Every structure is written in structure tokens, then in C-alpha cells.
C-alpha angles and dihedrals in degrees: 000000000000118000107251102182117116120245126201134184121216148137125271107242098174135024099166096115127077113261091348132097131183112230122196114209118196124199135165125235137169119254107248096227107025100033095224116144108242132185115240119197126195131179123222129189109227133188115242107186098187096039087234099136120095132192111283097026118135108230140175114227126195130206117255142165116293108284097179139342092294106016117094099141136071127206105248100182143341107244098184133008120228119254096237117097122248115270116248114233109215 
């Protein structure tokens, strides 16, 4: 059977929660009246079981069952790591 879950690619904008990241997905669409191509951004809360995502990472998220009031997505894989170095916890 074909996999029917949606997949999106976006940047992690927040990793301050435990096992949760906020992913901003950007897509382009045409304005219905004026025809100009505009960028539309939307934020999704995604489950990150290993707490491996950091702010700025490019990730692929996949649709899942509701995990909490806001979380309906799970981080499938990290496509690209951010350029900033890891923070040292003292």
C-alpha cells in the first residue's frame, strides 16, 4: 500500500521545548486577485524524540496522529545541519 502521509521540508525556528521543535515551512503561491507570487510561511510543532534538532536545521517532517494539543507532525530526518556551533552546557 502506498504511503499517504504528508511530508514537508522546513527550518527549525525553535528548539526550546523538550522533545518538540517548531518548524517553519515556506511555500510560494499566486495571489488570487493580483496574480503576484507571494511567499507564505506556516509554523508546525513537530515531535523530536532524540532532541537532536537545533535552531536553523533543515528538516523533513511527516504527518502523524495527534501527539498533543498542537503536535501532529514528527521529525523524519535532518536534511542539513545549521552552520552555528553547538552550545556548550556548563
